[in-house]
Every structure is written in C-alpha cells, then in structure tokens.
C-alpha positions in Angstrom: 15.3 -3.7 -14.8 11.7 -3.2 -15.7 8.8 -2.7 -13.5 5.5 -3.9 -14.4 2.5 -3.1 -12.7 -1.2 -5.1 -12.8 -4.3 -3.2 -11.5 -7.3 -5.1 -10.1 -9.0 -5.8 -13.4 -5.4 -7.8 -14.6 -6.4 -10.2 -11.5 -10.3 -10.0 -11.5 -10.4 -13.6 -11.4 -8.7 -17.2 -12.4 -8.7 -16.6 -15.8 -7.4 -13.0 -15.3 -4.7 -14.4 -13.2 -3.4 -17.1 -16.0 -3.5 -14.2 -18.5 -0.8 -12.4 -16.3 1.3 -15.5 -16.4 1.0 -15.5 -20.3 2.0 -11.9 -20.2 5.1 -12.7 -18.2 6.2 -15.6 -20.3 5.7 -13.7 -23.4 7.4 -10.6 -22.4 10.2 -12.5 -20.4 10.8 -12.7 -16.6 14.3 -11.9 -16.0 15.1 -8.5 -14.5 11.7 -7.7 -13.6 9.8 -6.6 -10.6 5.9 -6.7 -10.5 3.5 -4.6 -8.7 -0.1 -6.3 -7.9 -3.1 -4.5 -6.8 -5.8 -6.1 -4.9 -7.9 -8.5 -7.0 -10.9 -7.2 -8.9 -13.2 -5.1 -6.5 -11.6 -6.4 -3.5 -10.4 -2.6 -2.4 -14.2 -1.8 -2.3 -15.1 -4.9 -0.5 -12.5 -4.3 2.1 -13.5 -0.8 2.6 -17.4 -2.3 3.2 -15.5 -4.5 5.8 -14.0 -1.6 7.5 -17.1 0.5 7.6 -19.0 -2.6 9.1 -16.3 -2.9 11.7 -15.9 0.7 12.6 -19.1 2.3 11.8 -21.3 -0.9 12.4 -22.4 -0.4 8.8 -24.0 -3.9 7.9 -23.2 -7.3 8.9 -19.4 -7.6 9.7 -19.2 -11.4 9.6 -21.2 -11.4 6.3 -18.6 -8.8 4.5 -15.5 -10.8 6.1 -17.0 -14.0 4.5 -17.7 -12.5 1.1 -13.9 -11.6 0.9 -12.8 -15.0 2.1 -15.2 -16.8 -0.3 -13.9 -14.6 -3.2 -10.4 -15.8 -2.6 -11.3 -19.5 -2.1 -13.1 -19.4 -5.2 -9.8 -18.0 -7.0 -7.9 -20.5 -5.1 -10.1 -23.4 -6.4 -9.8 -21.9 -9.9 -6.0 -21.9 -9.9 -4.7 -24.8 -7.8 -6.2 -28.4 -8.1 -4.7 -29.7 -4.7 -6.1 -28.0 -1.4 -2.9 -29.2 0.6 -0.8 -26.9 -1.6 1.1 -24.1 0.7 -0.8 -21.4 -0.9 -3.7 -22.4 0.9 -2.1 -22.3 4.3 -0.6 -19.2 3.3 -3.9 -17.4 2.8 -5.6 -19.0 5.7 -2.6 -17.1 8.0 -3.5 -13.8 6.3 -7.5 -14.2 7.2 -6.2 -15.1 10.6 -3.9 -12.3 11.0 -7.0 -9.7 10.0 -9.5 -11.6 12.0 -7.1 -11.3 15.0 -6.6 -7.3 14.4 -10.4 -6.7 14.4 -10.4 -8.7 17.7 -7.4 -7.2 19.5 -7.8 -3.4 18.0 -7.9 -0.8 20.6 -7.6 2.1 18.4 -10.2 4.4 17.3 -8.6 6.4 14.9 -10.3 5.3 11.5 -7.3 6.3 9.2 -5.2 3.7 11.2 -7.5 1.1 11.1 -8.4 1.6 7.5 -4.6 0.9 6.6 -4.0 -1.9 9.0 -7.0 -3.8 7.1 -7.1 -2.8 3.4 -3.8 -3.8 2.9 -4.9 -7.2 3.1 -6.0 -7.1 -0.5 -2.8 -6.7 -1.8 -1.1 -9.4 0.4 -3.7 -11.8 -0.6 -3.6 -10.9 -4.3 0.2 -11.1 -4.7 0.8 -14.5 -2.7 -2.1 -16.2 -4.9 -0.4 -14.6 -8.0 3.2 -15.7 -7.1 2.0 -19.4 -5.9 0.3 -19.8 -9.4 3.4 -18.5 -11.3 5.6 -21.3 -9.6 2.7 -23.8 -10.3 3.1 -22.9 -14.1 7.0 -23.2 -13.9 7.9 -19.3 -13.7 10.2 -18.8 -10.6 9.4 -15.6 -8.8 10.5 -14.2 -5.3 7.4 -12.8 -3.1 8.6 -9.7 -1.6 6.5 -7.7 1.3 6.4 -3.9 0.1 6.1 -2.8 3.6 9.6 -3.6 4.3 10.9 -1.7 1.3 8.7 1.3 0.8 9.1 3.4 4.0 6.8 6.3 4.9 5.6 8.5 7.6 2.7 7.6 9.9 0.1 9.9 7.8 -2.4 7.0 7.4 -4.5 6.7 3.8 -1.9 9.5 2.3 1.2 8.7 3.6 4.6 10.3 2.3 7.7 8.3 1.2 10.9 8.5 3.1 12.9 8.5 -0.1 16.5 8.0 1.4 15.4 5.1 3.6 13.6 3.4 0.8 16.2 4.1 -2.0 18.6 2.4 0.2 16.5 -0.5 1.5 15.4 -1.0 -2.1 19.0 -1.0 -3.7 20.5 -3.1 -1.2 17.8 -5.8 -0.9 16.1 -6.3 -4.4 17.6 -9.2 -6.5 17.6 -7.4 -9.9 18.4 -10.7 -11.8 15.3 -12.5 -10.9 11.3 -12.0 -11.0 10.2 -10.2 -7.9 6.3 -9.8 -6.9 5.2 -7.1 -4.6 2.2 -5.0 -3.7 1.2 -2.0 -4.8 -0.5 0.7 -2.7 1.2 -0.3 0.7 4.1 1.3 2.6 5.7 0.5 6.0 6.0 2.9 9.2 7.9 0.8 11.9 5.9 -2.3 12.0 2.5 -0.3 10.9 1.0 -0.6 7.4 0.6 2.8 5.8 -1.1 3.3 2.2 -0.2 6.0 -0.3 -3.5 7.2 -1.3 -6.3 5.4 -3.4 -5.0 4.0 -6.7 -1.5 4.3 -5.3 -0.4 1.3 -7.0 1.0 3.1 -10.1 3.1 5.1 -7.8 4.5 2.4 -6.2 5.8 1.2 -9.6 7.2 4.6 -9.9 9.0 4.2 -6.7 10.5 1.2 -7.5 11.6 2.5 -10.8 13.3 5.5 -9.3 15.2 3.5 -6.6 16.2 0.8 -9.2 17.3 2.9 -12.2 14.7 1.0 -14.4 14.7 1.1 -18.1 10.8 1.4 -18.2 7.7 0.9 -16.4 4.9 -0.8 -17.9 1.3 -0.3 -16.6 -0.9 -3.3 -18.1 -4.7 -2.7 -18.7 -7.6 -3.6 -20.3 -7.6 -1.1 -23.0 -5.0 -0.6 -25.7 -3.4 2.3 -24.2 -4.1 6.0 -23.3 -7.1 7.3 -25.1 -8.1 10.9 -25.5 -11.2 10.1 -23.5 -13.3 7.8 -21.6 -14.8 5.4 -24.1 -17.9 4.9 -21.5 -18.8 8.5 -21.6 -17.8 9.4 -25.2 -18.5 7.1 -28.4 -15.8 8.0 -30.5 -11.9 8.0 -28.9 -8.5 7.6 -30.1 -5.3 6.0 -28.9 -2.8 8.5 -27.8 0.6 7.2 -29.0 3.0 9.5 -27.4 2.6 11.9 -24.6 5.5 14.0 -22.8 6.0 13.8 -19.1 4.5 17.4 -18.8 1.2 16.7 -20.7 0.7 13.4 -18.6 1.1 15.5 -15.4 -1.1 18.1 -16.8 -3.7 15.4 -17.6 -3.5 13.7 -14.1 -3.6 16.9 -12.5 -7.1 17.5 -14.0 -8.3 13.7 -13.2 -7.3 11.7 -15.9 -7.5 8.2 -14.8 -5.2 6.0 -16.4 -2.1 7.5 -14.6 -1.7 8.4 -11.0 -0.6 11.9 -10.2 2.2 11.2 -8.5 3.1 8.3 -10.9 5.1 10.6 -13.4 7.5 12.6 -11.4 9.8 10.0 -10.0 10.1 8.8 -13.7 10.7 12.3 -14.9 13.5 12.9 -12.8 15.5 10.1 -14.4 14.0 10.0 -17.6 12.4 6.6 -17.1 9.8 5.8 -20.1 6.3 4.7 -19.0 4.2 2.3 -21.4 0.7 1.7 -20.7 -0.3 -1.4 -22.7 -3.1 -3.9 -23.2 -2.9 -7.2 -21.2 -5.1 -8.7 -23.8 -3.3 -7.4 -27.3 0.1 -8.0 -26.4 1.3 -7.2 -29.9 0.3 -3.5 -29.5 2.6 -1.1 -28.4 0.2 1.0 -26.6 1.0 4.6 -25.3 4.6 6.0 -24.3 5.1 8.5 -21.8 8.4 10.1 -21.8 10.8 13.1 -22.6 9.8 14.3 -26.2 6.3 14.8 -28.1 3.9 16.7 -26.7 1.1 14.7 -27.8 0.9 12.4 -30.6 -1.3 12.8 -32.5 -2.4 16.3 -31.1 -5.9 16.1 -30.9 -8.3 17.2 -28.0 -8.5 15.2 -25.0 -11.4 14.9 -22.5 -10.9 14.6 -18.7 -14.5 13.6 -16.9 -14.9 13.9 -13.2 -18.5 13.3 -11.9 -20.1 13.9 -8.5 -18.9 17.3 -8.2 -19.9 19.7 -5.9 -19.8 23.4 -7.2 -20.0 26.3 -4.1 -20.1 29.8 -4.8 -18.9 32.0 -1.7 -19.8 35.7 -1.4 -19.8 38.2 1.5 -22.8 38.7 3.5 -22.3 42.6 3.2 -21.6 42.7 -0.5 -17.7 43.5 0.1 -15.3 42.3 -2.6 -14.0 38.8 -1.8 -10.1 39.7 -1.8 -7.2 37.8 -0.7 -8.0 37.4 3.2 -11.3 35.9 2.2 -10.0 33.6 -0.4 -6.9 32.4 2.1 -9.4 31.9 4.9 -11.8 29.7 2.6 -8.8 27.8 1.3 -7.6 27.0 4.8 -11.2 25.5 5.4 -10.9 23.4 2.0 -7.7 22.0 3.3 -8.8 21.2 6.7 -11.8 19.4 5.4 -9.9 17.5 2.9 -12.0 18.6 0.2 -9.9 18.6 -3.4 -10.3 21.6 -5.3 -10.5 21.1 -9.2 -11.7 24.6 -10.7 -11.3 28.2 -9.2 -13.1 31.0 -10.6 -13.4 34.5 -8.8 -15.0 37.7 -9.2 -15.2 40.7 -7.5 -18.2 39.7 -5.3 -17.9 35.8 -5.2 -15.2 32.9 -5.2 -16.2 29.5 -6.7 -14.6 26.4 -6.7 -15.8 22.9 -8.0 -14.8 20.1 -5.3 -14.1 16.6 -4.2 -15.8 15.3 -1.3 -13.8 12.0 -0.9 -14.1 12.1 2.9 -17.8 13.1 3.3 -16.8 16.5 4.9 -18.7 18.8 2.8 -21.7 19.4 5.2 -19.6 20.2 8.0 -17.7 22.7 5.7 -20.5 24.6 4.6 -22.0 24.6 8.3 -19.0 26.5 9.2 -18.7 28.7 6.4 -22.7 29.9 6.1 -22.1 31.6 9.5 -19.8 34.1 7.9 -20.6 34.1 3.9 -23.4 33.7 1.5 -23.1 30.1 0.0 -24.6 28.5 -3.1 -24.0 25.1 -3.7 -24.7 22.7 -6.7 -24.2 18.7 -6.0 -24.1 16.2 -8.4 -22.3 18.4 -11.2 -20.0 16.8 -13.8 -16.6 18.8 -14.4 -15.1 18.3 -17.8 -11.7 19.3 -18.9 -10.7 19.7 -22.3 -7.1 19.6 -23.2 -6.0 20.9 -26.5 -9.4 22.2 -27.1 -11.2 23.5 -30.2 -14.4 24.8 -30.7 -16.2 21.4 -32.1 -14.8 19.9 -28.6 -16.2 22.6 -26.7 -19.7 22.0 -28.5 -19.5 18.4 -27.7 -19.6 18.9 -24.0 -22.2 21.8 -24.2 -24.5 19.3 -25.8 -24.6 17.5 -22.6 -26.2 19.7 -20.2 -26.3 23.2 -18.6 -23.1 25.0 -18.4 -23.1 26.8 -14.9 -19.3 27.5 -15.2 -17.2 28.0 -18.3 -13.4 28.7 -18.0 -10.8 28.9 -20.9 -7.1 29.5 -20.9 -4.4 29.0 -23.7 -4.4 25.1 -23.6 -7.3 23.9 -21.3 -11.2 24.7 -21.2 -13.4 23.5 -18.2 -16.8 23.3 -17.8 -19.1 22.4 -15.1 -22.5 20.7 -16.3 -25.4 20.1 -14.5 
C-alpha cells in the first residue's frame, strides 16, 4: 500500500487537477490511498467565511458566493456536461454548509470553525474523484471522518489511535485507489480538525494503520530544499534526511513536513518521499532511517511575524523556577507557541507565535506582576548545521536582538 498526499497547490485550478490525474497514471493507481487538501487558497477563504459568520467581519453572502463561484468555475473547467452527478454532489455540500449556518446554536468558535472549514476538503476530494472517473481512473471516495477518530478538542484534535487503526484496517480496500480528505477527523457525528496543515499528518496516520510501503508528498518544488527560495537566492536540494533530522527541522518550523507527520512513520520505518508533481522523473527527497543529511549542508528555517518578549521582576530579583513556571503556564493558557527561549539571572525571554491573537491579553495580565519589553514583527532565523558563513548571511538581514547557539543549531531574532 502506498499513500500519496496532494496539497492545495496541487489542485489549485482545473489544469492542476488534470495534472493529478497525470501523476496517478504515471505512478500507477493500484494499492494506493490519496489524501487531498482543500483547493488552492480555499482554507483561507473558508476562514474568511467563518469570521464573517461568527464575528460579522464583512459580507457573509459575498464570501459564501466567492467560495461557490470558485468551485463552479472548477467544475466548468473539468466537466463538459452540467447534468453529471458531480454537480449534484457539490450542490448538496453547499446546501449542508448553508443549513449549518442557518441552524447552528453554538457560540463556540472552535466548534463552528471545524464544522465549516472541512467543506473545503470535502468539495476538493469529490471533484478530484469524479474527474478521475471521467478520465477512466477508477477510484473509491471515502469520508475520512468515518475513519480517523479523535477527541473533541476542536481545531487541534488528538487521534484515538486504537479506534482509528481498527476501523482503517477493517474497512479500507487496499486493492484499489482510494481518495480521501486531509486535515479532518470525526468525533461521534461531529467534524474535528487536526491542526492547520494537518493533511500531511493524515497521510502519516493512514500509512501507519495500513503498514504502508511509503508516503509521498507531492509539491511544486523538487523536494526538500535547505532554505526557502522566496527568502534566499541560493538553495540546494536535500536528497536524504533522517527521521531525527526531519523532526528537528519540523520542530524549528520547516514548512515542508508537518511536525506530527514523521512520528507514526518512524515507528514502523515507513519512508517519506517529497517529490515534484511537475517533474515526475526526479527522485526528490527521501526521509527515512539512515543518513542524517545528504548533502550535509547548512539548513535555514525562517519564521516571520514573531513576537519577542523579555520578562523581568519589578524588584530586580532573580528569575527563578517559580517565575518561569508561571510564565509558561500563561503562555500555554493563551496558546502562544514558544519558538525560542533564553534566560539570564534577571530576565527571561521567549520568541512566540500569536496564532490565535491572544498576545495582548497575555501581556496585560503579566505586566501587573512583571516588567515586560516586547518587540513585534520580528523574524526568527534558525540554522541547522551552521558555520560562520551561514551565520554571517543572516546577520546581514538586520539587527540581531537575540543570538543563541548550541552544538548543531544557531538561532537569531532579527528586526
């Protein structure tokens, strides 16, 4: 069994969907399960719809129409006959979404988010599945919510591995091509999500439960690069990465591989490939147990829009375990992800992501007890396997307000 994952860029328009069919025809479709994300930037569009619905931000009907028009255009680019079943299936999904917005009584944003955003993946996979049938590629569409079972922690659900593995092993036809959604799970009859960019994780879950031969993530790059080409002029392809190194890179924010994806694969020694959906003859990058990094070169990870805070006691006393423990408790409470830690006798500094826009409330609470300096809109650069040349490259990008170096990793906060 092989598991393929296609992200939003792989299905961003009609030509991209046609290319997915080309990839599958080239690679073969037997014994394959395909995980597909929402099309293009549709997850962002659904988030705009959710915010219009919940916070009254913008015109709800306009944002709903934008999503519907996008998918209508996709259908017109793929299917000549408007009487085909796919049009009815898509209409039913939009009816369900509209019905939810009209009947929902919950005020829980996270719950509402999960019930609405998942339609991006449902729409995407039905369109791809039906198009594959149109061009003669037989496949079975499956609803991932019936297979990946989770708790009720909306927007960041935890997988119930026992139930999930049992359901997948008993109910997946491993002899055919299966098409399913990434990112989503199910808790009773409610939709949950596995966290943003969770489609890679979905692929890892299915691979683990099916004892798959491999997982392939198809992208618009030749494989995993040592740096983001949008930020750095010169990059190189990493041919091989060990599980350990991939987890390290994911921990520091590398966007090619989702942080949770590697762990289930490592447990069963299932290799992960990152390949180009344009250049099918290129091998891409292999992540497996083995070579640490090939070639062994400096790798750059960039996290923009960070907030650096430095906390110290008002009476200039030491920042000891009790203080730091309290600060971490509040960081967790306000869902502020910590990407760098540095402390001295009198101060404690962290570089954080404010994904849920909770920083101001965190700041207001802490400033009653501590002196706090904050620097917004800073960039965190992490260099794995650094050398002097690599560090100097980052220093040229601005003022380094924090530098932290250990054996294999250097981190600089630049403003």
